[in-house]
C-alpha positions, 0 to 999 in steps of 0.5 A: 466555505471559503473559495479556493479551499479544497480537501487535500484528499479529493485532490489526490490523483491516487484516489481519484481513479474511480472503482478500478481494482488497482485503486483499492487501498488497504491497511497493513493489517488487511495486507497481512491477512491477504498474504498470510503473514504478520503485520510486522512482516508487511511493515518490513517489506514496506521499509525495504521498498517492496510496496508503494504506499500512500500515507494519510493521517498517520495511516499507511495504505497499500494497493490491494493489487500489489499485495496480491501480485507480490512474489517473494524473492529468494532468501539468503545469499546467492549461490556461487 
């Protein structure tokens, strides 16, 4: 291996946090199983910016702790 070439994955500060519970990255399908919703529902929440994600190789990963701690907002228009 040439000097100076490193794996981009190992350089990531997101994945180098060790075995802490908040550093556990999961797929959208696993997040859907945890929340009891469809994968499409998780994808909509990601699109709305409700979850921070880590994209690698075409995969979208979410933090397990954020998925478990997520509290849905009140749906619909606010009352007057």
